[in-house]
C-alpha positions as CSV (number, residue, x, y, z in Angstrom):
1,M,0.0,0.0,0.0
2,D,1.3,3.4,-1.0
3,H,2.0,5.6,2.0
4,Y,1.1,8.7,0.1
5,Q,-2.4,7.4,-0.6
6,G,-3.9,7.9,2.8
7,G,-7.5,8.6,3.3
8,R,-9.9,11.5,3.7
9,T,-13.5,11.2,4.7
10,R,-16.0,13.8,3.6
11,G,-19.5,12.7,4.2
12,A,-19.9,9.3,2.6
13,A,-17.1,9.9,0.1
14,V,-13.7,8.3,0.8
15,Y,-10.6,9.1,-1.1
16,G,-7.8,6.5,-1.0
17,A,-7.4,4.2,2.0
18,P,-8.9,4.9,5.4
19,V,-7.0,6.8,8.1
20,R,-7.7,6.4,11.8
21,A,-6.9,9.1,14.3
22,V,-6.6,8.6,18.0
23,V,-5.7,11.1,20.7
24,V,-2.4,10.1,22.5
25,G,-1.7,12.6,25.3
26,H,-1.2,15.9,23.5
27,A,-0.6,14.3,20.1
28,V,-2.6,12.4,17.5
29,A,-1.2,9.3,16.0
30,R,-2.6,8.9,12.5
31,R,-2.2,5.3,11.4
32,L,-2.1,4.7,7.7
33,E,-2.8,1.3,6.2
34,G,0.5,-0.5,6.4
35,G,1.2,0.4,10.0
36,H,3.1,3.6,9.6
37,L,2.4,6.3,12.2
38,V,2.6,10.0,11.6
39,Y,2.4,12.1,14.7
40,R,0.7,15.5,14.7
41,A,-0.9,17.8,17.2
42,P,-4.6,17.3,17.6
43,T,-7.0,19.8,16.0
44,W,-9.1,21.9,18.3
45,A,-12.2,20.1,17.4
46,E,-10.6,16.7,18.1
47,V,-9.5,17.9,21.6
48,F,-12.8,19.5,22.3
49,T,-15.1,16.6,21.3
50,R,-13.0,13.6,22.2
51,V,-11.2,14.6,25.4
52,R,-12.8,16.2,28.5
53,L,-11.4,19.6,29.1
54,V,-11.4,19.9,32.9
55,R,-9.9,23.3,33.5
56,I,-8.2,26.1,31.8
57,R,-7.1,29.1,33.8
58,V,-5.7,32.4,32.6
59,R,-3.9,34.6,35.1
60,V,-2.5,37.9,34.1
61,A,-0.4,40.2,36.4
62,C,-2.3,43.1,37.9
63,R,-0.7,46.5,37.2
64,R,-2.0,49.9,36.2
65,S,-2.7,49.9,32.5
66,Q,-0.8,52.4,30.6
67,H,-3.3,52.2,27.8
68,R,-6.5,53.2,29.7
69,G,-5.2,54.6,33.0
70,R,-6.8,52.0,35.2
71,D,-6.6,48.4,36.3
72,Q,-8.2,46.2,33.7
73,R,-10.2,43.4,35.4
74,S,-12.7,40.9,34.2
75,G,-13.7,38.4,36.8
76,Q,-10.7,36.3,37.5
77,Y,-8.9,37.6,34.4
78,V,-6.7,40.6,35.2
79,L,-5.3,42.3,32.1
80,H,-2.0,44.1,32.0
81,G,-1.3,45.6,28.6
82,R,-1.4,42.7,26.2
83,H,0.9,40.3,28.0
84,L,-0.4,36.9,29.0
85,V,1.7,35.8,32.0
86,S,0.6,32.2,32.4
87,V,-1.9,29.7,31.1
88,S,-2.5,26.3,32.6
89,L,-4.5,23.6,30.8
90,V,-5.5,20.4,32.5
91,V,-6.8,17.7,30.3
92,A,-8.3,14.5,31.7
93,S,-7.9,11.3,29.8
94,S,-11.6,10.2,29.8
95,L,-13.5,10.6,26.6
96,C,-16.8,12.5,26.5
97,H,-19.4,13.5,23.9
98,Y,-19.5,17.2,24.0
99,P,-21.7,18.7,21.3
100,H,-19.4,19.7,18.5
101,M,-18.5,23.3,19.5
102,T,-22.0,24.2,20.9
103,S,-20.9,27.8,20.5
104,A,-19.0,27.5,17.3
105,R,-19.5,31.1,16.4
106,L,-18.7,32.5,19.8
107,L,-15.1,33.4,19.0
108,Q,-16.2,34.9,15.7
109,D,-18.6,37.1,17.6
110,L,-16.0,38.0,20.3
111,T,-13.4,39.1,17.8
112,R,-16.0,40.9,15.7
113,C,-14.9,39.4,12.4
114,S,-16.5,41.3,9.5
115,R,-16.4,38.2,7.2
116,L,-15.6,34.5,7.2
117,S,-12.0,33.6,7.4
118,S,-10.5,32.9,4.0
119,I,-8.2,29.9,3.3
120,V,-6.2,29.2,0.1
121,D,-5.0,25.7,-0.3
122,I,-2.3,25.1,-3.0
123,G,-1.9,21.4,-3.6
124,A,-5.3,20.6,-2.1
125,S,-5.3,16.9,-3.0
126,P,-6.7,14.8,-0.1
127,V,-4.0,12.2,-0.6
128,D,-2.5,12.8,2.8
129,G,-5.8,12.8,4.7
130,R,-8.2,15.3,6.1
131,A,-7.4,19.0,5.6
132,P,-6.4,20.7,8.9
133,Y,-9.1,23.3,8.5
134,K,-11.9,20.7,7.9
135,E,-13.7,21.2,11.2
136,M,-13.6,25.0,10.8
137,L,-15.1,24.6,7.3
138,D,-17.8,22.2,8.5
139,Y,-18.9,24.8,11.0
140,G,-19.2,27.4,8.2
141,L,-16.5,29.6,9.7
142,C,-14.3,29.8,6.6
143,T,-14.2,29.7,2.9
144,V,-11.7,27.6,0.9
145,T,-10.2,28.2,-2.5
146,G,-8.1,25.2,-3.5
147,F,-5.8,24.5,-6.4
148,E,-5.1,20.9,-7.6
149,P,-3.9,20.1,-11.1
150,Q,-4.0,16.3,-10.9
151,E,-7.2,15.0,-12.5
152,R,-8.3,12.3,-10.1
153,P,-8.0,14.3,-6.8
154,F,-9.4,17.4,-8.5
155,A,-12.5,15.4,-9.6
156,F,-12.9,14.1,-6.1
157,L,-12.7,17.6,-4.6
158,E,-15.2,18.9,-7.1
159,Q,-17.6,16.1,-6.4
160,S,-17.4,16.4,-2.6
161,K,-17.2,20.1,-2.1
162,G,-19.6,22.2,-0.1
163,P,-21.0,25.6,-0.7
164,L,-18.0,27.4,0.9
165,E,-15.5,25.6,-1.3
166,R,-14.2,26.1,-4.8
167,Y,-11.4,24.4,-6.6
168,L,-9.4,25.2,-9.7
169,P,-7.0,22.9,-11.7
170,H,-4.2,25.5,-11.9
171,V,-0.6,24.8,-11.2
172,V,0.7,27.5,-8.9
173,G,4.4,28.4,-9.3
174,D,6.4,31.2,-10.9
175,G,4.3,32.0,-13.9
176,R,6.5,30.1,-16.3
177,E,6.1,26.9,-18.2
178,H,7.4,23.8,-16.4
179,R,7.3,20.1,-16.9
180,L,5.2,18.3,-14.4
181,K,6.6,15.0,-13.3
182,I,3.8,12.6,-12.5
183,T,5.0,9.8,-10.2
184,R,3.8,6.3,-9.4
185,A,2.7,7.6,-6.0
186,E,0.2,10.4,-6.7
187,G,1.5,12.3,-3.6
188,M,5.0,12.7,-4.9
189,T,4.1,14.3,-8.2
190,S,6.1,17.6,-8.6
191,L,7.4,20.3,-10.8
192,L,10.8,19.1,-9.7
193,T,12.6,15.9,-10.7
194,P,12.9,13.2,-8.0
195,D,16.5,12.7,-6.8
196,E,17.2,9.0,-7.1
197,N,20.2,9.2,-4.8
198,Q,18.1,10.6,-2.0
199,L,15.1,8.3,-2.7
200,R,17.1,5.1,-2.3
201,L,17.9,6.1,1.2
202,F,14.3,5.4,2.2
203,S,12.3,2.3,1.3
204,P,10.1,2.2,-0.7
205,F,10.6,5.7,-2.0
206,P,12.4,4.7,-5.2
207,E,9.2,3.0,-6.4
208,W,6.9,5.7,-5.2
209,G,9.0,8.4,-6.8
210,S,9.5,6.8,-10.2
211,V,8.2,9.1,-12.9
212,V,5.5,7.5,-15.1
213,E,4.5,10.5,-17.1
214,E,5.7,14.1,-17.9
215,R,3.5,16.9,-19.0
216,D,4.2,20.5,-19.9
217,V,2.1,22.9,-17.7
218,Q,1.8,26.6,-17.5
219,T,2.1,27.8,-13.9
220,H,0.4,30.8,-12.3
221,R,1.9,33.2,-9.8
222,L,0.0,33.5,-6.5
223,D,0.2,37.3,-6.9
224,D,-1.5,37.0,-10.3
225,L,-4.4,34.7,-9.3
226,D,-7.9,36.1,-9.5
227,I,-8.8,35.4,-5.9
228,D,-9.9,37.5,-2.9
229,D,-7.5,38.3,0.0
230,F,-6.9,35.3,2.2
231,D,-6.0,34.8,5.9
232,L,-4.3,31.4,5.8
233,L,-2.2,29.9,3.0
234,K,-1.7,26.2,3.1
235,I,0.9,24.8,0.7
236,D,1.9,21.2,-0.2
237,V,3.5,21.1,-3.6
238,K,6.4,18.7,-3.1
239,G,9.4,20.9,-3.4
240,A,8.0,24.0,-5.0
241,E,6.9,25.7,-1.8
242,L,9.6,28.3,-2.0
243,M,8.7,29.1,-5.6
244,V,5.1,29.7,-4.5
245,L,6.0,31.9,-1.6
246,Q,8.5,34.1,-3.5
247,N,5.9,34.7,-6.2
248,G,3.1,35.5,-3.7
249,R,4.7,38.2,-1.6
250,E,2.1,40.9,-2.4
251,R,-0.9,38.6,-1.7
252,L,0.7,37.4,1.5
253,R,0.9,40.9,2.9
254,E,-2.7,40.5,4.2
255,A,-2.4,36.9,5.3
256,V,-1.8,36.1,9.0
257,A,-0.7,32.4,8.8
258,V,1.0,30.0,6.4
259,H,0.8,26.3,6.8
260,T,3.5,24.7,4.6
261,E,5.3,21.4,4.1
262,V,9.1,21.7,4.6
263,S,11.8,19.1,3.8
264,F,14.8,18.3,5.8
265,V,16.0,15.8,3.1
266,P,15.7,17.1,-0.5
267,L,13.9,14.3,-2.2
268,Y,13.9,16.3,-5.5
269,L,16.8,17.8,-7.5
270,G,17.4,21.4,-6.5
271,Q,14.7,21.2,-3.8
272,P,14.8,24.1,-1.3
273,T,14.9,22.7,2.3
274,F,13.5,23.9,5.6
275,G,16.2,26.6,6.1
276,D,15.4,28.2,2.7
277,V,11.6,28.4,3.4
278,D,12.2,29.7,6.9
279,I,14.4,32.5,5.7
280,E,11.8,33.5,3.1
281,L,8.8,33.5,5.5
282,R,10.7,35.4,8.2
283,S,11.6,38.0,5.6
284,Q,7.9,38.4,5.0
285,G,7.2,39.0,8.7
286,F,6.2,35.5,9.7
287,V,7.6,33.4,12.6
288,P,7.3,29.7,13.3
289,H,4.3,28.9,15.6
290,S,3.8,25.1,15.6
291,M,4.8,21.9,13.8
292,P,1.5,19.9,13.6
293,E,3.2,16.9,11.8
294,V,6.7,15.6,11.7
295,K,7.6,12.7,9.4
296,Q,10.5,10.5,10.3
297,W,11.8,7.4,8.4
298,A,14.1,4.5,8.7
299,I,17.2,4.7,6.6
300,A,17.4,1.8,4.1
301,P,18.0,-1.1,4.3
302,T,17.1,-1.1,8.0
303,A,13.5,-1.9,9.0
304,F,12.3,-2.0,12.5
305,G,10.2,-5.0,13.4
306,D,10.1,-6.1,9.8
307,N,7.9,-3.1,9.1
308,L,9.1,-0.5,6.5
309,Y,6.6,2.0,8.0
310,T,8.1,2.0,11.5
311,P,10.0,5.3,11.7
312,G,13.6,5.7,12.6
313,N,15.2,8.9,13.9
314,Q,15.9,10.4,10.4
315,L,13.9,13.6,9.9
316,L,12.3,13.6,6.5
317,E,9.8,16.4,6.3
318,A,7.2,18.2,8.4
319,D,4.2,20.5,8.3
320,I,5.0,23.8,10.0
321,V,2.7,26.7,10.7
322,Y,4.0,30.3,10.6
323,V,2.1,33.3,11.9
324,R,2.5,37.0,11.9
325,D,5.1,38.1,14.4
326,I,3.1,38.7,17.6
327,A,6.0,40.5,19.2
328,H,4.8,43.4,17.1
329,P,1.0,43.2,17.1
330,E,0.8,46.9,16.2
331,R,1.8,45.9,12.7
332,M,-1.5,43.9,12.3
333,T,-4.9,45.4,11.7
334,S,-7.7,44.5,14.0
335,E,-9.2,42.4,11.3
336,Q,-6.0,40.4,10.9
337,L,-5.9,39.8,14.7
338,S,-9.5,38.6,14.6
339,H,-8.7,36.1,11.9
340,L,-5.5,35.0,13.5
341,A,-7.5,34.2,16.7
342,M,-10.0,32.2,14.7
343,I,-7.4,30.2,12.8
344,A,-5.3,29.6,15.9
345,F,-8.2,28.4,18.0
346,H,-10.3,26.5,15.5
347,I,-7.6,24.8,13.4
348,Y,-4.6,24.4,15.6
349,G,-6.0,24.4,19.1
350,S,-3.7,27.3,20.0
351,V,-5.8,28.7,22.9
352,D,-2.9,30.9,24.1
353,L,-2.5,32.6,20.8
354,A,-6.2,33.2,20.5
355,V,-6.3,34.7,24.0
356,F,-3.3,36.9,23.1
357,C,-5.2,38.3,20.1
358,I,-8.3,38.9,22.1
359,I,-6.4,40.9,24.7
360,E,-4.8,43.0,22.0
361,L,-8.3,43.6,20.5
362,Q,-9.5,44.6,23.9
363,Q,-6.8,47.2,24.1
364,R,-8.1,48.7,20.8
365,G,-11.7,48.6,22.0
366,R,-12.5,45.9,19.4
367,A,-13.5,43.2,21.9
368,A,-15.6,43.2,25.1
369,D,-13.9,43.5,28.4
370,D,-15.2,40.0,29.3
371,A,-14.3,38.4,26.0
372,V,-11.6,36.2,27.5
373,E,-13.9,35.1,30.3
374,Q,-16.6,34.2,27.7
375,L,-14.2,32.1,25.8
376,M,-13.0,30.3,28.9
377,Q,-16.6,29.3,29.7
378,L,-16.4,26.9,26.8
379,F,-14.1,24.8,29.0
380,E,-16.3,24.7,32.1
């Protein structure tokens, strides 16, 4: 079974093989058919609906506010400027059946978003499983514009899309013509050529990465696409991530988060690695926030327990989330802070980042004095 053909469930439609997710402490182990485990942080909806949240307490130091000339108090939440001093989260191991976000739109109301959060997904194929924003989309809290040039996954996306989704078959890149290398494993298809020397280090990558067809394609720059401004950019284009980012600097000025795949081992000839992507995103004002998924692999010919899918220590690639530099919140508009709070909370379970954004909005008079307290009531 091809590792890159995992599953995604959307209603009754299933693409590829099934994927099972289980909460393991503060991580989710996603077991693909064949036994390989890929660890990632749980989405907020998974934590909220599958694990009983016993207590979350926010305590902020009490000093005289320089912003409004008085102590800012809201119940047990004492605000000093915009600095969150401590957050404690206690999660019990027992499962429960909370209604799926009974107040799904609470944060949207608290942050006074003027519109739905907007997500652009470049390389939207469901081959690696459910999209990280799936729950947020299901609750009607965001719109998604996806780009997927491969015919089979594009057809699946078109067939299963909801009213807040649209998909286009464009190849996003640098605006030039390239030769698309279609590989035996759908999930390794790329504008770049697979590097045989690197692939043979990891079984069974030589088979997965073998090119079965090449096709000339016209790429489109992110800056030139006829799309609305977006808040989150998700990219998974197998080695061409840096190309997309460098040709999307204007459109990314309004974005608050980027979720991208990065490689530690260049599986393609001339592939930029993590350091290259990191430098580019930092130059655009983004900083690393979380790493929801890290993929490790055993170096060939070693297999642990006679299972090629059992990972070794070798880092291969990862999904990493960058956000606008919150050390300088004054560089963000209130609308950007609102959408950053929504994305942090509903997609990545980053309660602390959401609270930070709310406190900043409070200082601007864009959130109620008891907004943090109202959010915390979801955990009671």
